[in-house]
Structure formats: C-alpha cells, structure tokens
C-alpha positions as CSV (number, residue, x, y, z in Angstrom):
1,M,47.9,-8.0,-48.8
2,I,46.7,-10.0,-45.8
3,K,43.2,-11.3,-46.5
4,I,40.9,-11.1,-43.5
5,A,37.5,-12.5,-42.8
6,I,35.3,-11.6,-39.8
7,A,33.1,-14.1,-38.1
8,G,30.3,-12.3,-36.3
9,Y,29.0,-8.8,-37.1
10,G,28.1,-7.2,-33.9
11,N,29.9,-4.3,-32.2
12,L,33.2,-6.1,-32.3
13,G,32.9,-7.3,-35.9
14,K,32.0,-3.8,-37.1
15,G,35.0,-2.4,-35.2
16,V,37.3,-4.9,-36.9
17,E,35.8,-3.8,-40.2
18,K,36.8,-0.2,-39.4
19,A,40.2,-1.2,-38.2
20,I,41.1,-3.1,-41.3
21,A,40.3,0.0,-43.3
22,Q,43.1,1.8,-41.4
23,N,45.7,-0.8,-42.4
24,P,46.8,-0.6,-46.0
25,D,48.4,-4.0,-45.9
26,M,45.1,-5.7,-45.1
27,E,41.9,-6.5,-47.1
28,L,38.5,-7.6,-45.7
29,V,37.2,-10.3,-48.0
30,C,33.9,-11.4,-46.3
31,V,31.9,-11.6,-43.2
32,F,30.8,-15.0,-41.9
33,T,27.5,-15.0,-40.1
34,R,25.0,-17.3,-38.5
35,R,22.2,-14.9,-39.6
36,D,20.6,-15.1,-43.0
37,P,23.4,-13.7,-45.2
38,E,20.8,-11.9,-47.4
39,S,19.8,-9.8,-44.3
40,L,23.3,-8.6,-43.6
41,K,24.9,-5.7,-45.5
42,P,28.4,-5.0,-44.3
43,A,29.3,-1.4,-44.5
44,S,32.4,-2.2,-46.5
45,G,30.4,-3.9,-49.2
46,V,32.0,-7.3,-48.8
47,P,29.8,-10.4,-49.1
48,A,28.1,-11.9,-46.1
49,V,28.5,-15.7,-46.0
50,A,26.7,-18.3,-43.9
51,L,28.9,-20.0,-41.3
52,A,28.0,-23.3,-42.8
53,E,29.6,-22.3,-46.1
54,M,32.9,-21.3,-44.5
55,E,34.9,-24.2,-45.9
56,A,34.5,-22.9,-49.5
57,W,36.6,-19.9,-48.5
58,K,39.6,-21.8,-47.2
59,D,41.9,-20.7,-50.0
60,K,40.6,-17.1,-50.1
61,V,41.3,-16.1,-46.4
62,D,44.6,-15.7,-44.5
63,V,43.1,-15.1,-41.0
64,V,39.6,-15.2,-39.6
65,V,38.9,-12.8,-36.8
66,L,36.3,-14.3,-34.4
67,C,34.0,-11.7,-32.9
68,G,31.6,-13.8,-30.9
69,G,31.0,-13.8,-27.2
70,S,33.1,-15.6,-24.6
71,A,30.2,-17.1,-22.7
72,T,29.0,-19.6,-25.3
73,D,30.3,-18.7,-28.8
74,L,34.1,-18.8,-28.7
75,P,34.5,-22.0,-26.7
76,K,32.9,-23.9,-29.6
77,Q,33.7,-21.7,-32.6
78,T,37.4,-21.1,-32.1
79,P,38.4,-24.8,-32.1
80,Q,35.9,-25.6,-34.9
81,I,37.1,-22.8,-37.2
82,A,40.8,-23.4,-36.3
83,A,40.4,-26.7,-38.0
84,M,39.9,-24.8,-41.3
85,F,41.6,-21.4,-41.0
86,N,44.2,-19.4,-39.1
87,V,42.2,-17.7,-36.4
88,I,42.3,-15.1,-33.7
89,D,39.8,-14.5,-30.9
90,S,39.2,-12.2,-27.8
91,F,38.2,-14.9,-25.3
92,D,38.1,-13.1,-22.0
93,T,36.9,-15.5,-19.4
94,H,40.2,-15.5,-17.5
95,A,39.5,-18.6,-15.4
96,N,38.9,-20.8,-18.5
97,I,41.8,-19.6,-20.6
98,P,43.9,-22.8,-20.0
99,V,41.1,-25.1,-21.1
100,H,40.3,-22.9,-24.1
101,F,43.9,-22.7,-25.1
102,A,44.3,-26.5,-25.0
103,A,41.3,-27.1,-27.1
104,V,42.3,-24.5,-29.7
105,D,45.9,-25.7,-29.7
106,Q,44.9,-29.3,-30.5
107,A,42.6,-28.3,-33.3
108,A,45.1,-25.9,-34.9
109,K,48.0,-28.3,-34.8
110,E,46.0,-31.1,-36.3
111,A,45.0,-28.8,-39.1
112,G,48.4,-27.2,-39.6
113,K,47.0,-23.8,-38.7
114,V,48.0,-20.9,-36.3
115,A,45.5,-19.7,-33.8
116,M,45.6,-16.9,-31.2
117,I,43.3,-16.7,-28.2
118,S,42.5,-14.0,-25.7
119,V,43.6,-11.0,-27.7
120,G,42.4,-7.5,-26.7
121,W,43.3,-5.1,-23.9
122,D,42.5,-7.5,-21.0
123,P,43.4,-10.2,-21.6
124,G,45.9,-8.9,-24.1
125,M,47.7,-5.5,-23.6
126,F,47.2,-5.6,-19.8
127,S,48.5,-9.2,-19.7
128,L,51.8,-8.0,-21.4
129,N,52.2,-5.2,-19.0
130,R,51.7,-7.4,-16.0
131,L,54.4,-9.7,-17.3
132,Y,56.8,-6.9,-18.0
133,A,56.2,-5.2,-14.6
134,E,56.6,-8.5,-12.6
135,S,59.7,-9.4,-14.5
136,I,61.3,-6.0,-13.8
137,L,60.1,-5.3,-10.2
138,R,60.7,-8.8,-8.7
139,D,59.8,-7.6,-5.1
140,G,56.4,-6.1,-5.2
141,S,52.7,-6.6,-5.8
142,T,50.6,-6.3,-9.1
143,Y,47.2,-4.7,-9.3
144,T,44.8,-4.5,-12.1
145,F,41.8,-2.1,-12.0
146,W,39.2,-2.0,-14.8
147,G,36.9,0.9,-15.6
148,K,34.9,2.8,-15.1
149,G,33.5,1.3,-18.3
150,V,31.4,-1.2,-20.1
151,S,32.5,-4.8,-20.2
152,Q,31.4,-6.5,-23.5
153,G,31.8,-10.0,-22.1
154,H,29.9,-9.3,-19.0
155,S,27.2,-7.4,-20.8
156,D,26.9,-10.3,-23.3
157,A,26.5,-12.7,-20.4
158,I,23.7,-10.6,-18.9
159,R,21.8,-10.6,-22.3
160,R,21.9,-14.4,-22.4
161,I,19.8,-14.7,-19.3
162,A,16.2,-15.7,-19.9
163,G,13.9,-12.6,-19.6
164,V,16.5,-10.0,-20.4
165,K,15.7,-7.9,-23.5
166,R,18.7,-5.5,-23.2
167,G,21.5,-5.3,-20.7
168,I,24.8,-3.6,-20.0
169,Q,27.4,-3.8,-17.2
170,Y,29.8,-1.2,-15.9
171,T,32.9,-2.2,-14.0
172,V,33.8,0.5,-11.4
173,P,37.2,0.6,-9.6
174,V,37.2,1.5,-5.9
175,P,39.1,4.9,-5.7
176,E,40.4,4.3,-2.3
177,A,42.1,1.1,-3.5
178,I,43.9,2.8,-6.4
179,E,45.2,5.6,-4.2
180,S,46.5,3.1,-1.6
181,V,48.5,1.4,-4.3
182,R,49.9,4.7,-5.6
183,R,51.0,5.6,-2.1
184,G,53.1,2.4,-2.1
185,E,51.2,0.8,0.7
186,N,51.0,-2.6,-1.1
187,P,47.5,-3.4,0.2
188,E,46.2,-6.9,0.2
189,L,42.9,-6.4,-1.7
190,T,40.1,-8.9,-2.2
191,T,38.3,-9.0,-5.5
192,R,35.3,-7.3,-3.8
193,Q,37.5,-4.5,-2.4
194,K,38.9,-3.5,-5.9
195,H,35.8,-3.2,-8.0
196,T,32.1,-3.0,-8.0
197,R,29.8,-3.9,-10.8
198,E,26.7,-2.0,-11.9
199,C,24.2,-3.5,-14.3
200,F,21.3,-1.8,-16.2
201,V,18.7,-4.2,-17.6
202,V,15.6,-3.9,-19.7
203,A,13.4,-6.9,-18.9
204,E,11.1,-8.7,-21.3
205,E,7.4,-8.1,-20.7
206,G,6.3,-10.3,-17.7
207,A,9.8,-11.5,-16.9
208,D,10.7,-12.4,-13.3
209,K,13.0,-9.5,-12.3
210,A,13.9,-11.1,-9.0
211,A,15.1,-14.3,-10.9
212,I,17.0,-12.2,-13.4
213,E,18.8,-10.2,-10.6
214,N,19.7,-13.4,-8.8
215,S,21.0,-15.0,-12.0
216,I,23.3,-12.0,-12.5
217,K,24.6,-11.7,-9.0
218,T,25.4,-15.4,-8.6
219,M,26.9,-15.9,-12.1
220,K,30.2,-17.8,-11.7
221,N,33.3,-16.2,-13.1
222,Y,31.4,-13.0,-13.8
223,F,29.5,-11.5,-10.8
224,D,29.6,-13.9,-7.9
225,E,32.7,-12.4,-6.3
226,Y,31.7,-8.7,-6.6
227,D,29.3,-6.3,-4.9
228,T,26.8,-6.0,-7.8
229,T,23.9,-3.6,-8.3
230,V,21.2,-4.4,-10.8
231,H,19.0,-1.5,-12.1
232,F,15.8,-2.3,-14.1
233,I,15.1,0.5,-16.5
234,S,12.9,1.3,-19.5
235,E,14.0,0.8,-23.0
236,E,13.8,4.5,-23.6
237,E,16.2,5.2,-20.7
238,F,18.6,2.5,-22.0
239,E,18.6,4.0,-25.5
240,A,19.2,7.5,-24.1
241,N,22.0,6.7,-21.6
242,H,23.6,3.4,-22.4
243,R,24.4,3.4,-26.1
244,T,28.2,4.1,-26.0
245,L,30.8,1.6,-24.9
246,P,33.6,3.4,-23.0
247,H,36.2,1.6,-20.8
248,G,39.7,1.7,-19.6
249,G,41.7,0.9,-16.5
250,F,45.2,0.5,-14.9
251,V,47.9,-2.1,-14.5
252,M,50.1,-1.2,-11.5
253,R,53.1,-2.8,-10.0
254,S,54.3,-1.4,-6.7
255,G,57.6,-2.7,-5.5
256,V,61.0,-2.0,-4.0
257,T,64.5,-2.2,-5.4
258,G,68.0,-2.0,-3.8
259,E,67.6,-1.3,-0.1
260,G,63.9,-0.5,0.1
261,T,63.6,2.2,-2.7
262,K,59.9,2.4,-3.6
263,Q,59.1,2.0,-7.4
264,L,55.8,2.2,-9.2
265,I,55.0,1.0,-12.7
266,E,51.6,2.2,-14.1
267,Y,50.1,1.5,-17.4
268,S,46.7,3.0,-18.2
269,L,44.1,3.1,-21.0
270,T,41.2,5.5,-21.5
271,L,39.0,4.2,-24.2
272,G,36.1,6.0,-25.9
273,S,35.0,2.7,-27.4
274,N,35.9,-0.6,-26.0
275,P,35.0,-2.6,-29.1
276,E,36.8,-0.3,-31.5
277,F,40.0,-0.4,-29.4
278,T,39.8,-4.2,-29.0
279,S,39.3,-4.5,-32.7
280,C,42.5,-2.6,-33.4
281,V,44.4,-5.0,-31.1
282,L,42.9,-8.0,-32.9
283,V,43.8,-6.6,-36.3
284,A,47.5,-5.9,-35.2
285,Y,47.8,-9.5,-34.0
286,A,46.1,-10.9,-37.1
287,R,49.1,-9.5,-39.0
288,A,51.3,-11.5,-36.6
289,I,49.3,-14.6,-37.2
290,A,49.5,-14.3,-41.0
291,R,53.3,-13.9,-40.7
292,L,53.7,-16.9,-38.4
293,A,51.6,-19.0,-40.8
294,A,53.8,-17.9,-43.7
295,E,56.8,-19.1,-41.7
296,G,55.2,-22.6,-41.3
297,E,54.2,-22.3,-37.6
298,T,51.2,-24.2,-36.2
299,G,49.3,-24.4,-33.0
300,A,47.8,-21.9,-30.5
301,R,49.5,-18.7,-29.3
302,T,48.8,-15.9,-26.8
303,V,50.2,-12.4,-26.7
304,F,53.1,-13.7,-24.6
305,D,54.4,-15.7,-27.6
306,I,54.5,-12.9,-30.2
307,A,57.5,-10.7,-30.8
308,P,56.5,-7.1,-31.0
309,K,57.9,-6.6,-34.5
310,Y,55.3,-9.0,-35.8
311,L,52.5,-6.5,-35.0
312,S,53.9,-3.7,-37.1
313,P,53.7,-3.1,-40.8
314,L,57.1,-1.4,-40.6
315,S,60.4,-3.1,-41.6
316,D,62.9,-4.2,-39.0
317,E,65.2,-1.3,-40.2
318,D,62.4,1.3,-39.8
319,L,61.6,0.0,-36.3
320,R,65.2,0.3,-35.2
321,A,65.5,3.7,-36.7
322,H,62.3,5.3,-35.5
323,L,60.9,3.4,-32.5
324,L,63.9,1.9,-30.6
C-alpha cells in the first residue's frame, strides 16, 4: 500500500481524498492542515494534523499531496515539505515554473526525496500533449484553449485581494479562434485574441469595488494580458449560480507533412469538476513518485520525466497485453 497524506483540505484536498478511495493500492493516512486540527473532520475519518507537527509523520507517509494555492502557498510549502517528504503539487503559474522547479529540486535533493511539481491537466496532461504533438508534427503551430470553465488558481488569486469575500473566474475561449485553427489557417493569435476572462465577485461590506476591479484586471501573470470582465454580485446569486467547478479545453497542433499535406492533432477535456479531475491526475502521479523513491531517485520531476507505466497499477505484462 502507498501511504498518502494530504496537505490542505479545500476543494482540491477533498478531491484527492475521493480519488485515493478509487485506488486500492493507496491508503490515506492523515490530512495536514494549518487550521485547528480539532475543527477539521475529514470525510474518510483519518486524523487531521497541524502542519507544525508534520515531521512526526515522516516514517508513516510515502507521498504528501500538496493542495494549496499557487499564488502564495505552494512557492513556500513545496520546498519546505520536500525537505521532509516525497511530495507532489499542482503549481500552475506557468511563468514561474522554472524558478519553482529549481527551489523544489534543491530542497528534495538535499533531503534525498523525490518531488513533482505542476501536475494536473494544465500544466500536466496538456503539457504532455503539447510535447507529443510538436515532436510529431515538426512543421506547424500549437494552440491551447482553456474553458469555458472555472480556473481554481485564478479564482484563488481573486479571493486573496483585500475586500473580496467570495470570487470565481471563468476562462472563455474565443470561438472564432478555435475554428480558424481547425480550418488549418494557422493564425497568429495574441493572448487576448484566444481567451476572455469573466469574474464574479462578492465584495465585503464597504469594500472599494473600483479598487478590487483594478487589482484583478492588472494582476500580473493572471489577468493583465486578457480582456477581463468583473461582475459584482450578491452572496445569494453566487451561491445559486457559481457553486460548481466545471472546466475543460483543447490542445491543438495544426501542421503539414510531406509536400504540404494538412494534419491536425486535437486533444480535449470536458470536466464536470476541475478539482476532482486534477485530484485524479495528482493521485496517479503520486504512485509514480512512490515508485521512483523506492528505486532510490531524488530531486524534482515534471510530467515530462515520468514514463507512462509508472502511473498505472497494472503490471508491465498487463499493459502490453491490454493497452498497447
């Protein structure tokens, strides 16, 4: 049995808890939290443990799945926890991945641990499909479209703005851009031409809404390069219309082979729950981390570094017989 701990018990942490229950070779042993452990009752019945007490669990956990936000949690937590445990996170601020990887790699190597960063569907599954498509269709253009759906990272970033009580962000692909790619026109699209962003915010009593809107629209690496609309709504409307977390999107590679033959590779996801799907990806790669650690590997990894067979509970023989 692979013994898993969760750090953070929000939407993603609860999704990981459910995903572990679907994998008979895994066992959830505890949930690490910065809240008062006495106030937290995980659905699976495992104990809640204060983050400050993590070190006492070093010999009881094979992999810690980190479920904090990319804006402020994971840049600090992943290197810190990688100094004690094998870890995996879903860090999704694309522009900062190289810096995050370097910090985690150093911490994991010094501790003799294995760590994975940026695991999910993007970065993660979409990253793999971009790599495969560009390796196969060498003459062409790659396009990634997200949505329509809720971005957990962007929504978390909104909620951290002063004066925001509740907030959610939807990423919306521009339909004309997608159809242009499918027609093989290989358009040169700016960030702004591919997606729009739509935000729904419940403001605190007396909060400066103009300041909140400006903070959202100018936020570097999140909203500053997009046409962004901010709607201020009541808590009742938020509760009625914005509780679910759907998402999805496309990775497309449009190219030519031979003497100008048009080819299109398209990978798509339609997700009823972004956090539950991301959790399933994290749990599959947690299996890979446990296996690498058992082989004596150390240091940081991304999805590019993991052989597909490490994700599956099936034997090599079964994979060749049934999936190849």
